[in-house]
C-alpha positions in Angstrom: 0.0 0.1 -0.1 1.0 3.5 -0.6 0.9 4.3 3.0 3.6 1.9 4.1 6.1 3.7 1.8 5.1 7.1 3.3 5.2 5.9 7.0 8.5 4.0 6.3 10.2 7.3 5.1 8.5 9.3 8.1 9.7 6.8 10.4 13.2 7.6 10.0 12.6 10.7 12.1 9.2 10.7 13.9 8.5 8.8 16.8 6.1 5.8 16.7 3.3 7.6 18.6 3.4 10.3 16.0 3.2 7.9 13.0 -0.3 6.7 14.4 -1.7 10.3 13.6 -0.1 10.2 10.0 -1.6 6.7 9.3 -5.0 7.5 10.8 -5.1 10.7 8.5 -4.2 8.5 5.3 -7.0 6.0 6.2 -9.7 8.9 7.0 -8.6 10.7 3.6 -8.8 7.3 1.6 -12.3 6.5 2.8 -13.5 10.3 1.9 -12.1 10.2 -1.6 -13.0 6.6 -2.3 -14.0 6.2 -6.1 -13.0 9.9 -6.8 -10.6 10.4 -9.8 -8.5 13.4 -10.8 -8.6 14.8 -14.3 -5.5 12.8 -15.2 -7.4 9.6 -14.6 -5.4 8.4 -11.6 -7.2 8.1 -8.2 -7.6 11.2 -6.2 -5.9 9.9 -3.2 -2.7 9.8 -5.3 -2.5 13.7 -4.9 -2.6 14.2 -1.0 -0.3 11.1 -0.9 2.2 12.7 -3.1 1.8 16.1 -1.3 2.6 14.4 2.0 5.5 12.5 0.5 7.1 15.7 -0.5 6.9 17.1 2.9 8.2 13.9 4.3 11.3 14.6 2.3 11.4 18.0 4.1 11.0 16.1 7.5 7.9 18.0 8.4 6.1 17.1 11.7 3.1 14.7 12.1 0.6 17.6 12.2 1.8 18.8 8.8 1.7 15.5 7.3 -1.7 14.8 8.6 -3.0 18.0 7.3 -1.5 17.5 3.9 -3.4 14.1 3.7 -6.6 15.7 4.5 -6.2 19.2 2.9 -8.7 18.3 0.0 -11.2 16.4 2.0 -13.3 19.4 3.1 -13.4 21.0 -0.5 -14.0 17.8 -2.2 -16.0 15.3 0.0 -18.4 17.5 2.2 -16.8 16.5 5.3 -16.8 19.6 7.7 -14.0 21.2 9.7 -15.9 20.2 13.0 -15.6 16.6 12.1 -12.0 16.9 11.2 -11.6 18.5 14.5 -13.3 16.0 16.5 -11.1 13.4 14.9 -7.6 15.0 14.7 -7.9 18.0 16.9 -7.5 22.0 16.6 -3.8 22.1 15.2 -4.6 19.7 12.1 -7.9 21.4 11.6 -6.4 24.8 11.7 -3.8 24.0 8.9 -6.4 22.3 6.7 -8.7 25.4 7.1 -5.8 27.6 6.1 -4.9 25.5 2.9 -8.6 25.3 2.0 -9.1 29.2 2.4 -6.2 29.6 -0.3 -7.3 27.1 -2.6 -10.8 28.7 -2.8 -9.3 31.6 -4.5 -8.0 30.2 -7.5 -7.2 31.8 -10.9 -10.4 32.4 -13.3 -11.8 29.0 -14.3 -11.5 27.4 -17.7 -13.8 29.3 -20.0 -13.8 32.6 -18.7 -12.7 35.2 -21.0 -11.3 37.9 -18.5 -8.6 40.7 -19.0 -5.2 40.0 -17.7 -5.9 42.4 -15.1 -8.7 40.5 -13.7 -6.3 37.5 -13.5 -3.6 39.5 -11.6 -6.3 40.6 -9.2 -7.2 37.2 -8.3 -3.4 36.1 -8.3 -2.8 39.1 -5.9 -5.7 38.2 -3.6 -4.6 34.6 -3.5 -1.2 35.5 -2.5 -2.4 37.9 0.1 -4.6 35.3 1.8 -1.5 32.9 1.5 0.7 35.4 3.3 -1.7 36.0 5.8 -2.0 32.4 6.5 1.7 32.2 6.6 1.9 34.7 9.5 -0.5 32.6 11.5 1.2 29.1 10.9 4.0 29.0 8.2 3.3 25.3 7.8 0.2 26.2 5.6 2.3 27.3 2.9 4.8 24.4 3.3 1.5 22.2 2.4 0.4 24.7 -0.5 3.9 24.6 -2.1 4.0 20.9 -1.9 0.4 20.8 -3.4 1.4 23.0 -6.3 4.5 20.9 -7.0 2.3 17.8 -7.7 -0.3 19.8 -9.8 2.4 21.1 -11.8 3.5 17.3 -12.4 0.2 16.3 -13.4 -0.9 19.8 -15.4 -1.0 18.0 -18.8 -4.6 16.8 -18.1 -5.6 20.5 -18.4 -6.3 22.8 -21.5 -3.2 24.6 -22.9 -4.7 28.0 -21.7 -5.1 26.5 -18.2 -1.7 25.2 -18.1 -0.1 28.4 -19.1 -2.1 30.5 -16.5 -1.1 28.1 -13.8 2.5 27.9 -14.9 2.7 31.5 -15.0 1.4 32.0 -11.6 3.8 29.4 -10.6 6.9 31.2 -11.9 5.8 34.7 -10.6 4.4 33.8 -7.1 5.1 30.1 -5.8 8.6 29.8 -7.1 9.8 33.1 -5.6 8.1 32.2 -2.4 10.0 29.0 -2.1 13.1 30.9 -2.7 12.3 33.5 -0.2 11.6 30.6 2.4 15.0 29.1 1.2 13.4 26.0 0.1 15.8 25.2 -3.0 14.4 21.7 -3.6 10.9 23.0 -4.2 12.1 26.3 -6.0 14.0 24.5 -8.9 11.4 22.0 -9.5 8.7 24.4 -9.8 10.9 26.7 -12.1 11.7 23.8 -14.4 8.0 22.6 -14.8 6.6 26.0 -15.3 9.5 26.9 -17.9 8.5 23.6 -19.9 4.9 24.7 -20.0 5.5 28.4 -21.0 8.4 28.1 -23.5 8.6 24.4 -24.6 10.8 25.2 -27.6 13.4 27.1 -25.5 13.4 24.4 -22.7 13.8 21.6 -25.4 16.8 23.5 -26.9 18.7 24.2 -23.7 18.0 20.7 -22.6 19.7 19.4 -25.9 22.6 22.0 -25.2 23.2 20.6 -21.8 22.8 16.8 -22.9 25.2 17.2 -25.8 27.9 18.0 -23.5 27.1 15.6 -20.7 29.6 12.9 -21.0 32.3 15.7 -21.3 31.1 17.4 -18.1 30.9 14.2 -16.3 34.5 13.3 -17.3 35.7 16.7 -15.9 33.7 16.6 -12.7 35.1 13.1 -11.8 38.6 14.2 -12.3 37.9 17.3 -10.1 36.4 15.3 -7.3 39.4 12.9 -7.7 41.7 15.7 -7.4 40.1 17.6 -4.3 39.7 14.3 -2.5 43.5 13.8 -2.8 44.3 17.3 -1.7 41.8 17.4 1.2 43.2 14.0 2.4 46.6 15.3 2.8 45.3 17.8 5.5 42.8 15.1 7.0 39.6 17.2 6.1 36.5 15.0 6.2 34.1 16.3 3.5 31.6 15.1 1.1 32.2 16.0 -2.5 29.5 15.7 -5.5 28.8 17.3 -8.7 26.1 19.9 -8.5 23.3 19.7 -11.3 22.4 23.0 -12.9 18.8 23.3 -13.9 17.3 24.3 -17.1 15.4 27.4 -16.2 18.4 28.9 -14.3 20.5 28.1 -17.4 17.8 30.0 -19.4 18.3 32.9 -17.4 21.9 33.0 -17.3 22.0 32.6 -21.2 19.9 35.8 -21.5 22.3 37.6 -19.3 25.3 36.3 -21.2 23.7 37.3 -24.5 23.1 40.7 -23.3 26.9 41.0 -22.6 28.0 39.5 -25.8 28.9 36.1 -24.4 28.5 32.5 -25.4 26.7 29.5 -23.9 30.1 27.8 -23.4 31.4 30.6 -21.2 28.7 29.8 -18.6 30.9 28.8 -15.9 28.6 27.3 -13.4 27.4 24.6 -15.7 30.3 22.8 -14.3 30.0 22.8 -10.7 31.1 21.0 -7.5 29.8 21.0 -4.0 31.9 20.4 -0.9 30.3 19.7 2.4 32.3 19.8 5.8 31.7 20.1 9.4 32.8 23.6 10.5 32.9 27.2 9.3 36.6 27.2 9.7 36.8 24.1 7.4 34.9 25.9 4.8 37.5 28.7 4.5 40.2 26.2 4.8 38.7 24.2 2.0 38.2 27.2 -0.3 42.0 28.1 0.3 43.0 24.6 -1.1 40.8 25.1 -4.2 42.3 28.4 -4.9 46.0 27.0 -4.6 45.0 24.2 -7.0 43.5 26.4 -9.7 43.3 30.0 -10.6 40.3 32.0 -9.5 38.4 33.9 -11.8 38.5 37.6 -10.7 35.1 38.8 -9.3 33.7 35.4 -8.9 34.3 35.0 -5.0 31.1 35.3 -2.9 31.0 34.9 1.0 27.5 34.1 1.8 28.7 32.8 5.3 29.7 36.1 6.6 26.8 37.7 4.5 23.8 35.3 4.4 21.2 35.8 1.8 17.9 37.2 3.1 16.3 33.5 3.0 19.1 32.3 5.4 21.3 30.8 2.6 25.0 30.4 3.6 27.7 29.1 1.6 31.3 30.1 0.1 31.3 30.5 -4.0 34.1 30.6 -6.0 34.9 30.0 -9.8 38.1 28.8 -11.0 39.8 27.8 -14.5 40.2 24.0 -14.4 43.1 23.0 -16.6 43.6 26.8 -17.2 40.8 27.2 -19.6 37.6 25.6 -18.4 35.4 27.8 -16.2 34.3 25.7 -12.8 32.1 26.9 -10.0 32.9 25.4 -6.6 30.5 25.8 -3.5 31.8 25.0 -0.1 29.4 24.8 3.0 28.8 22.9 6.2 26.6 20.0 6.2 24.1 22.0 8.5 24.3 24.9 5.8 23.4 22.4 3.1 20.3 21.0 4.8 19.0 24.5 5.1 20.0 25.5 1.7 17.8 22.5 0.3 14.9 23.0 2.9 15.1 26.5 3.9 13.0 27.4 6.8 11.4 23.8 6.9 14.8 22.7 8.0 14.5 24.8 11.3 10.9 23.8 11.9 10.8 22.0 15.2 7.6 21.9 17.1 6.7 21.7 20.7 3.6 19.6 21.3 0.3 21.4 20.6 2.4 24.9 20.3 2.6 25.1 16.5 5.6 27.7 16.6 9.0 26.9 15.8 11.2 29.6 17.5 14.3 29.4 15.0 11.8 29.5 11.8 9.9 32.4 13.4 13.1 34.4 13.5 13.9 34.0 9.8 10.4 35.4 8.8 10.5 38.8 10.0 10.2 40.0 6.5 6.7 38.4 6.5 5.7 40.2 9.6 6.6 43.5 8.1 4.8 42.8 4.7 1.7 42.0 6.7 1.9 45.3 8.3 2.4 47.0 5.2 -0.4 45.3 3.4 -3.0 46.6 6.1 -2.1 50.1 4.7 -2.5 49.3 1.0 -5.9 49.9 -0.9 -5.8 47.2 -3.4 -4.9 43.7 -4.5 -2.6 45.1 -7.6 -0.8 47.3 -5.3 -0.1 44.5 -2.7 1.2 42.2 -5.7 3.5 44.8 -6.7 4.8 45.4 -3.2 5.4 41.6 -2.8 7.1 41.2 -6.2 9.5 44.2 -5.7 10.0 44.3 -2.1 10.0 40.6 -1.0 10.8 38.5 -4.1 13.4 40.6 -5.8 17.1 40.4 -5.0 18.0 42.2 -1.8 20.9 44.7 -1.0 22.1 45.0 2.8 23.2 48.5 3.7 23.9 50.1 7.1 22.8 53.1 9.2 25.5 55.2 10.8 25.0 53.5 13.9 25.8 50.0 12.3 22.2 48.7 12.2 21.6 46.6 9.0 18.7 47.2 6.7 17.8 44.9 3.6 16.2 46.7 0.5 15.3 45.5 -3.0 18.2 45.5 -5.5 18.6 49.0 -7.0 17.1 50.9 -4.0 18.0 54.4 -3.6 18.7 56.8 -0.6 15.0 57.7 -0.7 13.9 54.0 -0.3 16.4 53.7 2.7 14.9 56.7 4.3 11.2 55.5 4.2 12.4 52.1 5.4 13.8 53.7 8.5 10.7 56.1 9.1 8.0 57.7 7.2 8.8 61.3 8.5 12.5 60.6 7.7 11.5 60.0 4.1 9.3 63.0 4.0 12.2 65.1 5.0 15.0 63.9 2.8 17.2 67.0 1.5 20.2 64.8 0.6 22.2 61.6 1.4 25.9 60.6 2.0 27.0 57.0 1.1 30.2 55.9 2.9 30.8 59.6 3.8 30.4 61.0 0.2 27.6 63.0 -1.0 25.6 61.4 -3.6 22.5 61.9 -5.8 19.0 60.9 -4.6 18.7 58.5 -7.3 22.1 56.5 -6.5 21.7 52.9 -6.3 23.0 51.5 -3.1 25.1 48.5 -2.9 25.7 45.7 -0.4 27.6 47.0 2.6 27.0 50.9 1.9 26.8 53.1 4.9 23.9 55.5 4.4 23.2 58.9 6.0 20.4 60.9 5.4 20.4 64.6 5.5 17.1 66.4 6.4 15.6 69.8 6.1 14.7 71.3 9.3 11.1 71.9 8.0 9.3 69.1 6.4 8.0 70.2 2.9 7.1 66.8 2.0 8.3 64.6 -0.9 8.7 65.7 -4.6 6.3 64.5 -7.1 9.3 63.6 -9.2 10.2 60.9 -6.8 7.0 58.8 -8.2 8.3 59.1 -12.0 9.4 55.7 -13.1 11.5 57.2 -15.7 13.7 59.2 -13.2 14.6 56.2 -10.9 14.4 57.9 -7.4 12.3 55.1 -5.9 12.5 51.4 -6.4 10.6 49.8 -3.4 6.8 50.0 -3.4 6.7 50.5 0.3 8.4 54.1 -0.4 6.3 54.6 -3.5 3.3 53.9 -1.2 4.2 56.4 1.5 4.8 59.0 -0.9 1.4 58.6 -2.5 0.0 58.7 1.0 1.4 62.1 1.7 0.0 63.5 -1.6 -3.5 61.9 -0.9 -3.5 63.8 2.3 -3.3 67.4 0.4 -6.3 69.1 -0.5 -8.3 67.8 -3.3 -8.7 71.0 -5.3 -4.8 71.4 -5.1 -4.3 67.7 -6.5 -6.7 68.4 -9.3 -4.7 71.2 -10.5 -1.6 69.9 -10.1 -2.7 66.7 -12.0 -4.1 68.8 -14.7 -0.7 70.6 -15.2 1.4 67.4 -15.0 -1.2 65.7 -17.5 -1.0 68.6 -20.0 3.0 68.6 -19.6 3.1 64.9 -20.5 0.7 65.3 -23.4 2.9 68.1 -24.7 5.9 65.8 -24.5 4.3 63.2 -26.5 3.1 65.7 -29.2 -0.5 65.2 -28.2 -3.5 67.6 -28.0 -5.2 68.4 -24.6 -8.3 67.2 -26.4 -6.9 63.8 -25.8 -7.5 64.1 -22.0 -10.9 62.3 -22.0 -9.6 59.5 -24.3 -6.7 58.9 -22.0 -9.1 59.1 -18.7 -11.2 56.2 -20.0 -8.1 54.2 -20.8 -7.4 54.4 -16.8 -11.1 53.6 -16.4 -12.0 57.2 -15.1 -15.2 58.7 -16.3 -15.0 62.0 -14.2 -12.1 64.1 -15.3 -11.5 65.8 -11.7 -11.1 62.3 -10.3 -8.5 61.5 -13.0 -6.9 64.8 -12.4 -6.6 64.2 -8.7 -5.3 60.6 -9.2 -2.4 62.1 -11.3 -1.9 64.8 -8.6 -1.5 62.5 -5.6 0.6 60.0 -7.6 -2.0 57.2 -8.1 -1.5 57.5 -11.8 1.9 58.5 -13.1 1.8 60.6 -16.2 4.5 58.6 -17.6 2.2 55.4 -17.8 0.1 57.3 -20.3 2.7 56.2 -23.0 2.4 52.6 -21.9 -1.4 52.7 -22.1 -1.5 54.3 -25.5 1.1 51.9 -26.9 -1.0 48.9 -25.5 2.0 47.9 -23.3 2.0 46.8 -19.7 4.5 48.6 -17.7 6.7 46.7 -15.4 7.2 48.5 -12.1 10.5 50.4 -12.0 12.0 48.7 -14.8 13.8 51.0 -17.6 12.3 50.6 -20.9 15.6 50.3 -23.0 15.7 49.9 -26.8 17.2 47.3 -29.1 20.2 47.7 -31.4 19.5 50.1 -34.2 17.6 48.7 -37.2 16.5 50.6 -40.2 13.1 52.0 -39.9 10.2 49.7 -41.0 6.4 49.6 -41.3 6.1 46.1 -41.4 4.1 45.7 -38.2 1.4 48.1 -39.5 -2.0 46.9 -40.4 -4.0 48.3 -43.0 -7.7 47.6 -42.9 -6.7 44.4 -41.0 -4.1 43.4 -43.5 -0.5 43.3 -43.3 2.4 43.0 -45.7 1.2 46.1 -47.7 3.7 48.8 -49.0 3.6 51.5 -46.2 5.6 54.6 -45.4 5.8 56.9 -42.3 4.8 60.4 -43.2 7.7 62.7 -42.5 5.2 65.7 -41.7 4.3 64.3 -38.3 6.5 61.2 -37.7 4.0 58.8 -36.0 5.3 56.3 -33.7 3.5 53.2 -32.0 1.0 54.6 -29.5 -0.1 57.6 -31.6 -3.5 57.3 -33.2 -2.9 56.8 -36.9 -4.6 57.0 -40.4 -3.3 55.8 -43.7 -3.2 57.9 -47.0 -3.4 56.2 -50.4 -0.7 57.8 -52.6 -0.7 57.4 -56.4 2.6 55.5 -56.6 4.0 55.1 -53.2 1.8 52.8 -51.5 0.2 54.0 -48.2 1.6 56.7 -46.3 1.0 56.4 -42.4 0.0 59.7 -40.6 -0.8 60.8 -37.1 -4.6 61.1 -36.9 -4.2 65.0 -36.0 -1.8 65.6 -38.7 -2.4 68.9 -40.4 -2.1 67.4 -43.6 -4.8 64.8 -42.8 -7.3 67.0 -41.4 -7.1 69.4 -44.4 -7.1 66.8 -46.8 -9.8 67.3 -49.6 -9.9 63.7 -50.9 -11.4 62.1 -47.8 -12.0 58.7 -49.6 -8.3 58.1 -50.0 -7.8 58.0 -46.1 -8.2 54.3 -44.9 -8.1 52.8 -41.4 -4.6 51.6 -40.1 -3.4 50.3 -36.9 0.0 49.3 -35.2 0.8 45.7 -35.1 3.7 44.4 -32.8 6.3 46.9 -33.1 9.7 45.5 -33.9 11.7 48.1 -35.5 12.7 52.0 -34.5 10.7 55.0 -35.6 12.2 58.5 -36.3 10.9 61.3 -33.7 12.2 65.0 -33.8 12.6 66.7 -30.2 13.2 70.1 -29.4 15.2 70.9 -26.2 15.1 74.6 -24.7 18.0 75.4 -22.6 20.4 77.9 -21.3 23.5 77.6 -23.2 26.6 76.2 -21.3 29.8 74.3 -22.0 28.8 70.5 -22.3 25.3 70.7 -22.7 25.1 68.7 -26.0 27.6 66.3 -24.5 25.5 65.7 -21.5 22.4 65.1 -23.7 24.0 63.0 -26.2 25.5 60.7 -23.2 22.1 60.3 -21.7 20.7 59.2 -25.0 23.5 56.8 -25.6 22.8 55.3 -22.0 19.2 54.7 -23.2 20.7 53.1 -26.5 18.9 55.7 -28.6 20.3 56.4 -31.9 20.9 60.1 -33.0 20.3 60.4 -36.9 20.4 64.3 -36.9 21.0 67.3 -34.8 20.8 71.1 -35.2 21.5 73.9 -32.8 19.9 77.3 -32.9 21.8 79.7 -30.7 20.4 83.1 -29.5 22.0 86.4 -28.2 20.1 86.0 -24.9 22.4 82.7 -24.0 19.5 80.2 -24.7 19.4 77.7 -27.4 17.0 75.4 -29.2 18.5 72.0 -29.9 16.8 69.8 -32.5 17.5 66.1 -32.1 16.2 63.3 -34.6 16.2 60.2 -32.8 15.1 56.6 -33.5 12.7 55.2 -30.8 10.8 52.0 -30.2 7.6 54.2 -29.4 5.7 56.3 -27.0 7.1 54.6 -23.7 10.6 55.1 -24.6 10.1 58.6 -25.9 8.5 59.5 -22.6 11.3 58.1 -20.6 14.0 60.0 -22.5 12.2 63.2 -22.5 11.8 63.1 -18.8 15.5 62.2 -18.4 16.5 65.0 -20.6 14.4 67.5 -18.6 16.8 66.7 -15.5 20.0 67.8 -17.4 21.3 70.9 -16.0 20.2 74.2 -18.0 17.4 72.6 -19.8 14.2 74.3 -19.4 11.7 72.5 -21.7 11.6 69.3 -24.0 8.7 68.7 -26.6 8.2 66.6 -29.5 7.8 68.3 -32.7 6.7 67.6 -36.2 8.9 68.1 -39.5 6.9 71.2 -40.3 8.6 73.0 -37.4 12.1 73.0 -39.0 11.0 72.6 -42.7 8.3 73.1 -45.3 5.1 71.0 -44.7 4.8 68.0 -46.8 1.5 67.2 -48.2 0.2 63.5 -48.1 0.3 63.5 -52.1 3.9 64.3 -52.1 
């Protein structure tokens, strides 16, 4: 019977009296699910059994195993929680109830045609319930992670759309959660299973790349292990040495980073990896010294996660060396206790007192969760909560110090403003400047590990700057700081926010070359019917003016992530659809230079195909032959589009250099530039740039405005610098 295998494994660490509860829970669940089958066709009981088996591998307590076996009984058999409590007591019942509450809020069901926003809202509410349940008893999420793992193994019984929705949620929520809890064994399995569903072609390609070199890698690993055992034997170092498998999703991410750096698959040094386990911390450092004496270390590749553990408690020494002088090789050294924690995370610390339900060592490791629960109470909506978790909890962290030596962890990429708000809201509202390691830095300076940060404040609090909320300017990374800034502006008078919002919106419309008549259309994109409500939302920071470009171009903005271009390609209109049809001869009109996100219309020329104009172009609105105008729309933008920008500024040495450097940082190509100097020491600069669309255009214009001496940046048409071109031309 299945239960015998479960009890045999659990009996290796649980006392006999505890096994009786697990056995009773199995029998109870087996009887309750009798005759039920899963969509895959297997008996329903196979699912709770596999969930419990996964948790046995993590050496979870008997209460957790019993709850895992019973976790679907209430939902799928009609047995009540009261009946569970009568049979198994309050601790098991509380866990079953916690898992059931999370399960009730699944993604939209098959057949529902919902917008992605609705899916994200359900996903966010699911995560909120899960984390709140975690704060009450972390074992609830251990069960839920094991439940998701088995569901991913049997996901092929579902429709393709449903598979992708569940796999995406797994990759965005469950796998990062396992990582944050330090449960590596679950994290990599969830990632690889989701990766296989979401991108099967890339998964197969990488699997072939890895498989084709397997024999060669195994030969090298064998030689490395033999050499290390011989050298460690000389100093009587007791250790376990093994090859460390690299998982496919991790390799895919590494390949993407290497491609961006112009490097090749063969240069991924941790495809070849060896792990060394010893007894003590001092032996870890001794072993790494032996490794570096054997092989030349690769510069910048040594990481000490023993002295500086990761946020999830992970500790190890990592180094990369050149084996045989040419072959990159990664070596990890850690104690056996550290390895157990690396594989099973918080679960490795979970030791329960009878009836207590709390493990002190594990509780100490989830302070981040307690803090998150406090933050979520201050947040208005599920979307905001999901953003907070993804940016503040699941992202990579940096560790910085206060001047008194207190350590603070922040999302990677955080700035002094993020640090100030993490210390106290009032400190954030009064930021006037910052020092890092004793030197003055700008407020958009990205903090690094080990930085000592000192915040300089103004005596009188004037509140935060609205510029801090602009994702284009990079002042704020964490959603915690962004939420505190929004709260400050929400407390201001409504009429003040309305007027400020109106001005901010009009400024952005001017940036993008749009008319104020587009206000109502844009408000509807953000689901506002009342214009004053929309202006107030812009004024208090709920709606960033820079997100207008994303809405207009039909793209979904990723929080705080810069929108960068791709290597320059010749301008193309291949993505434009003419009356629903692609691959027709089209040209972009030089009189108005439309870019993706603009409302556009086509003009049928006599011998040059169809010319694409902005809908409000002077030449279109004054066209006599209206029957030559046709409906067109943007397809998927894959190329770059010419845009002319006018920059007004006070003339100074280095002005053009600073703007050109900024555009180069954004990977924007300058195809032409003209300068118009005046006697009053002001100047107009005209730049012809190649951009991917409105989102990138908005970003670069916002950044140019921050350049010293710049007073105004606008998008202009060809007619501002040359004669107008009629559509017929």
